[in-house]
C-alpha positions as CSV (number, residue, x, y, z in Angstrom):
1,M,112.9,98.6,101.8
2,N,111.8,101.6,99.8
3,K,109.7,104.4,101.3
4,S,106.1,104.3,100.3
5,Q,103.1,106.5,100.6
6,I,100.2,105.1,102.7
7,N,97.0,106.5,101.2
8,T,94.7,103.5,100.9
9,T,93.8,100.3,102.8
10,E,95.7,98.4,100.1
11,D,98.8,100.5,100.9
12,V,98.5,99.5,104.5
13,Y,98.2,95.8,103.7
14,R,101.1,96.1,101.3
15,F,103.3,97.8,104.0
16,V,102.3,95.0,106.5
17,E,103.3,92.3,104.0
18,R,106.7,94.0,103.5
19,L,107.2,94.5,107.2
20,K,106.4,90.8,107.8
21,L,109.1,89.8,105.3
22,E,111.6,92.0,107.3
23,C,110.4,90.4,110.5
24,I,111.1,86.9,109.0
25,K,114.5,88.0,107.7
26,N,115.6,89.5,111.0
27,G,113.9,87.1,113.5
28,A,111.4,89.6,114.9
29,T,109.0,86.8,115.7
30,E,106.9,88.7,118.3
31,L,106.1,91.5,115.9
32,L,105.5,89.0,113.1
33,G,102.9,87.2,115.4
34,Q,101.2,90.5,116.2
35,L,100.9,91.4,112.5
36,E,99.6,87.9,111.6
37,D,97.0,88.2,114.4
38,A,96.0,91.6,113.3
39,L,95.4,90.4,109.8
40,H,93.1,87.7,111.0
41,L,91.2,89.7,113.6
42,G,87.6,90.3,113.5
43,S,85.2,90.4,110.7
44,S,85.5,94.0,109.4
45,G,88.2,95.9,107.7
46,L,88.1,98.6,110.4
47,E,88.8,95.9,113.1
48,I,91.8,94.7,111.1
49,L,93.1,98.3,110.5
50,G,92.6,99.1,114.2
51,A,94.7,96.1,115.2
52,I,97.4,97.0,112.6
53,R,97.5,100.5,114.0
54,Q,97.9,99.2,117.5
55,A,100.7,96.9,116.4
56,M,102.5,99.9,114.8
57,I,102.2,101.9,118.1
58,D,103.2,99.0,120.4
59,N,106.2,98.1,118.2
60,R,107.5,101.4,117.1
61,I,111.0,100.8,118.3
62,T,111.3,97.4,116.7
63,I,109.9,98.6,113.4
64,E,112.4,101.5,113.4
65,Q,115.2,99.1,114.0
66,L,114.0,96.9,111.1
67,L,113.3,99.7,108.7
68,G,115.4,102.6,109.9
69,P,114.2,106.2,109.5
70,I,111.9,105.2,106.7
71,G,110.0,103.1,109.2
72,R,109.3,106.0,111.4
73,E,107.6,107.8,108.6
74,E,105.6,104.8,107.4
75,I,104.4,104.1,110.9
76,S,103.1,107.7,111.1
77,Q,101.4,107.3,107.7
78,V,99.7,104.0,108.8
79,V,98.5,105.5,112.1
80,G,97.3,108.7,110.3
81,F,95.5,106.7,107.6
82,V,93.7,104.5,110.2
83,D,92.8,107.5,112.3
84,K,91.3,109.1,109.3
85,A,89.4,105.9,108.4
86,Y,88.0,106.0,112.0
87,G,87.1,109.6,111.7
88,R,89.6,110.8,114.3
């Protein structure tokens, strides 16, 4: 997986799709389920982004195992982007 910059909602969704592929490849079914749930949660983009953010926080170790050091940076970027979207 290549390192990416997370600057837009589209970037977040693209990262989640790549992460889902890694989950499938490596049998990380619990994280995959949480990501799927997050993408189908609520009726607003902010609800979805909030659920994605929480999945990143709750599964930091698993994501880092799947993606290595790049994953740590991308998690931080996703959380930072969502926090900014929420005005935090």
